[in-house]
N, C-alpha and C positions, 0 to 999 in steps of 0.2 A: 504494500500500500504506500502511495506517495506521501512524503512528509509535508506538512504545511510549510509554506514560504512566508515568513513574517514580512510585513510591509510597513515601512516608516513613511508616513505622510509628513513632510517637513515644510513648514511655512516660515520663511525668513521675514521677520517682523521688525520693521525699521522705519526711520524717517528717510524718505527719498531725498537724496541730496539735491535733485533738480528743484524741489520746492523751496529748500533752504537758500540755494543760490539765487532763486528768483526774488528773494527778499520778503517772503510771506511771514506773517506773525506765527507764533507757535500753534495757535488754535487752527489756523488754516493748514499749516504743515501737517498737523495731526489728522485733520479731516481728510486731506487729500492722500496721505500716505497710509492711514490705518482704517478709515471709514469712508472711502470714496464711493459716491453714487449709490449708497445702500447695498454694496456688494463687498464690503471690506471685512474687517475682523469679526464684527458681531454677526454678520450674515454667515460667514464661514463656520463660526462656532455653532450657530444654530443648526446648520445643515449637518455637521458632524454629529451633533446630539441626536437629530432625527434619525440618522442612519446607523447609530450605534458604533461610530468609528472613533479611533484614537488618533490624535495628531500631535506632533511635536512642534512647538512654536519657538524657533530660535530667535530670541529677542536681543536686539542691540541696545544696550543701556547708555552708550556713550553720548548721545545727545543731551543727557543730563548735565554734562560739563557746561553746555551752553544755556540750556533752558530750565535747569533744575530737575529734581527727581520726579515731580508730579506727573508729567506725561508718561514716563516709563512706568510709574506705579499704576497708572490707569490701564496701560497695556497688560501688565502682569496680573492685576486683579481681574480683568475681564476674562483672561485665559484660565486662570485657576478657578474662578467661580463657575466656569463652564465645564470643569472636570478634565481639562487638558493640561499638558505639561509645558513648562517653561524651561528652556535650556539656553545656553549662551551663544550669541552672535556678536561679531566685532568688526566694525569698520574703523580702522585706526585714524583716519583723517580727522575725525571729530576731536581728537586730543589737541589739535592745533587750531580749532575753530573758535569763534566768538560771535556774539549776537550782533555786533556792529559790522564786522568785516565779513561779507557773505561769499567770499571766495573760498574754495576748498583747497587750502594751502598745504595741508599735511600730506605725507606720503599715503597713497590710497591702499597699498598692498602690504599685508602683514609680513610677507617674506622679504620686504625691503628693509626690515629692521633686523639687528643681530638678535641672538637668542636671549640675551639679558634684557634687552628692551622689549622684546616680545613677551617675556615672562612678566615684566612690570605692567605692560598694557593689559594682559589677560587678568592679572591680579586686580588691577583697577576696575576693569569691566565686571569682574566677579563681585567685587564689593558693591558696586553700583546696583547690580541686579539684585543682590540680597537686600540692599537698602530699600529697593522698590517692592519688596515683599515676596520675592521668589525663594524657594528652597535653594540650598547650595547646588549649583549645576554640576552635572557629571558628564555632559555631552556638549560638544562645541562645533560650530562651523565658522570658518573665517569668511569675512565679507569678500565677495567676488571669488570665493573658493581659494583665496590667495595664501594658502599655507605651504610650508615646506617642512623638511624633517626637523628643523629647529623648533618649529611650532609644536610638533608632536612631543618633543622632549620637554618643552616648556609646560605643556598641558599635563603631561604625566607627572612632572615635578610638583604640580599643584593639585594632584589627586583626581584629575579627570579620568574617566574610564573609556569614553568614546570620543572619536572625532569623525565628522562627516564632511570633510573639505575636499577629498580627492574627487576630481571630476575630469576624466580623460578627454571630454569634449571641450574643455577650457584650459588647454595646456599652456597658454600664454601666462595665465595667473596661477593655476593649480600646479604646484611644483613638488609635491610629495613623491618620493622615489618609488613609484609603483607603475606598472604598465598602464598605458592609456585605456586598454581594454579590461582592466581589472574592475569588476563590479561586485565581487564577493568580499565579505569582511575578512580583514587580515590582521595578524598580530604584528604590530609595529612597536613603538614605545608604549602604546595603548592599543585598543581595538579600533582600527580604521574601518568605518562603514561607508564605502564609496557611494557617491551619487550614481544611480543607474543610468547607463547610456544605451542607445541602440545604434546600429549601423544603418544610416539612412541611404547611403550610397557606398559602394565598395571602398573601404579605407577611410570613410568619413563618419565620425561619431556625432551623435546629437543627444543632448540632455533629456532625460525623462522629466519634463516640466510642462505644466499646463499650457503655457504660452508658446511652447516649442513643438509639441506633438499634436497631431489630430486625435480625435476620439478613437479612430480606427487603429492608429499607431499605439496609443496608450493601452487599448484593449489587447492588442497583439503582444505588446511587451509583457503585460501581466500574465497572459495565458502562456507565453513562452517560458517565463520564469517558473510558473507552477508546473508545467509539463516536464521541465527539465530539473525539478527539485533544486532550484536555486536557493542559496543560503539566505538571501534577503533581497528585497526591492526597496530602493530609496527614491521617493518622488519629491520633486522640488516645486514650491510655489512661493508667492510673496503675499503680504497683506493687501497690496494694491493691485495684484495681477488680474483681477476680474474686471477692473475698470480701465478706461483709456488713460494714456500717459498724463493727461491734464488732471485726472482725478475728478472729472466733472460728469462723466457718463459711464454707464456700464458697457463693457465690451461683450456683446451677447454671444460671440463665438466662444470666448473663454468661459462665460457663465454656463453655456451648454456643455462644454467639456467637463467642467467641475461637477455639474449635476450628474453627468453620465459616469464619471469616476466614482462618485459616492454610491450610486446605485449598483455599480459592478462590484465594489468591495463589500457592500452589504450582502449582496446576493451570493458571493463566494467567500464569505467569512470563514468557512470551514477550512479552505485550502489557501486563502490569502488573508490571514488575520492581521489586523492593524495592531501595532505595538507602540508603547512608550519606551524611551531609553530608560526611564526610571523603573520600569518593570525588570530591568536587567535580564532581558530574555536570553534563553540559551541560543547561541548563534554558532553555526558550524563555521569554523575558521579555516581559511586557506583553500577553499574549493576553486577549481578552475572554471567558474561559470562564464559562459560566453554571451555577449550581447545579442539581442534579436538581429538576425541577418537582414540585409536590404531586400526591399520588395518595391519594384518600380511603380506599381499601381498605388500602393499605400503612400509612397513619397509624392507622387503626382497629385493625389487627392489633397494631401496636406498643403502642397504648394498653392493649389487653387484656393483652399480654405484660408491660408495665410494672406493671400492677395485680398480676399474679401475682408478679412480682419483688419488689415492695414489701411485699406482705402475706404471702407464703409464703417465697420464696427468701431474702429479706432477714432473716427472723426465724429461719431454720434455724440450728442450731449443730452 
């Protein structure tokens, strides 16, 4: 009998830098980043509850340096009150930001810092997240997936158990020493739980993310993982991903994908159960799981859907 494949739905929960750079006040930045167009954090939490799904919200607390702890506390309380978990996310450019100068002056990638500085940034972010009401985090994702081996060592030194920064489709930023095609949990300085990728064209990888895959590709990726007894599936989204980039209208293509994903995972909860990192689920380590192979029809359909998303759904308000 096939073993269940645990699924991690991960939501990177953060202030979008574009709204900060645009000069908006903190309430507008929060609204457009976390609660845009009625399809943000509250909407997602409600849908996860209705479908009986677990999701991990990787929360970036670093905007508290600029705007104080209250906006981060609001994020954390919303998530915890809904029965979901909060883990740590970190965009280091916030460490050099201030409320008056709206340029993003700090280095954007964690791997641009040495191990000592990375460890200090992670410690600072951990303290801010706890101050906002979260339990001490045990899982981490670097902003832009921009971790390297020093990041893993710094996390392990501070008691983290999991990292989920490795993304073979984002090799410009994601610099952990693992194969681009690695999608199964690995023993590194801690347990690395890579973001799942598919091969959308021969030799080209694509992140399993709501705004990156069509409904058909997402469904195929999950069925592929289950059929081949994969050790885990890690799906990415963002608090603002179901809205257009301006945060003023829903992107109905993305909303439909999200709804379909929730229905599928509820329907197949026996073989694709959703998990929290805080559950410390038993994970098979070191399997040679392979990404979903390319399919020209699936890719073509997604490209047509993306065109509609970019030209119609993205511009709707």
